[in-house]
N, C-alpha and C positions, 0 to 999 in steps of 0.2 A: 654744554659739555661736548667735546669732540669724541666721537665714537669711531675707533679704527676697526677695520675688518681683519687686518693681519699685521704682524709686526713689520716695522720698516726694515729694509735691507741693512746690512752692516755699514755700507757707505752712506746711506740716508741717515742712519743713526749717528754716524760720525759728524755729518753736517749739522744735524739738530743739536748735538752736544756742543759743537763749536759756536753755533749761534747763541746757545744758552749761556755759554761762558762770557760772551760779549754783551749779552742783554743787560740793559735796554739800549745800549749803543748800537747804531747801525754798523753793518760790516760789509766790506767790499768782497767781491768774488775772489780777487787775488789773495786777500788775507785768509779767506776760507781755504783756498787751495794750499797755501803754506801750512796752515794749521792742521788740515786733514790729510795732506800729502796726496790729494786726489788731482788727477789731471783734468784739464778743462773739459775734455770729451765725456768725462764721468760727472764732474761737479755741476756744470751748467744745466744738463738735463734734470738733475735732481732738484736744483733750485727752481727750475721752471715748473716741475711737477708740484713742488711744495707751494709755489705761488698759485698755481691753478687750483689747488685744493684749499686755498684760503688759510694756509698755515704760515704763510710768509708774505710780508709786504715787500714790494720792490719799487724803488723810486729812482728816477734819473737825477743825477747830481752833476753840475758842471765840473770839469776837471780843474784842479788847482794849478795845473801845468799848461801854460799858454800853448795853443796849437794842438792840444790833445783832445780827443773826443770825450763827451760826457760819459759817465759810468753809472752803473746801478749800485745802489746801496740796499742792503737786505736787513729786515728786522722781523723777528717772530711776531705773529699776531697772537691774540689771546689763546686761540685754539692751538697754535703752534707751540706756544709757551707751555701749555698743559701737556702736549705730547712730548716735548723735549724733557720736561721734568719727569714724566713717566719713564722715558728712556734712561734717564740718569738713575732712577730708582731701580729699574730692571737690571741695569748694568751692575749696580752696587750689590743687589741681591745675588746675581749670577757670580760675581767675584767672591762674595761671602760663601756661597755654596761650594765653589771650587776650592776655597781655602779649607773648608771642613773636610772635603773629600781627600785632600792631600794629607791632612793630619791623621785621618783614619787609618 
């Protein structure tokens, strides 16, 4: 089981949730940038940190477009999947709590 030391940043949580939405299908960085609305200077360092932490697998795939370079595809690992699911639960609990505060 993955033990985290602190909660992921809001940007990292957004990336994890986008990867969870696509799971088990691999996802390209460009697709993640569209879904999360993060610029490449923010997104790719997050992907690199997740990969270095063994929360994400990254593999090269040849481009389907002739003359274009290969590209990375990303998939959550078992530990990443657990963390992403926890993020979804945390976000749902936070949203529920905010709803209760508004009604009070």
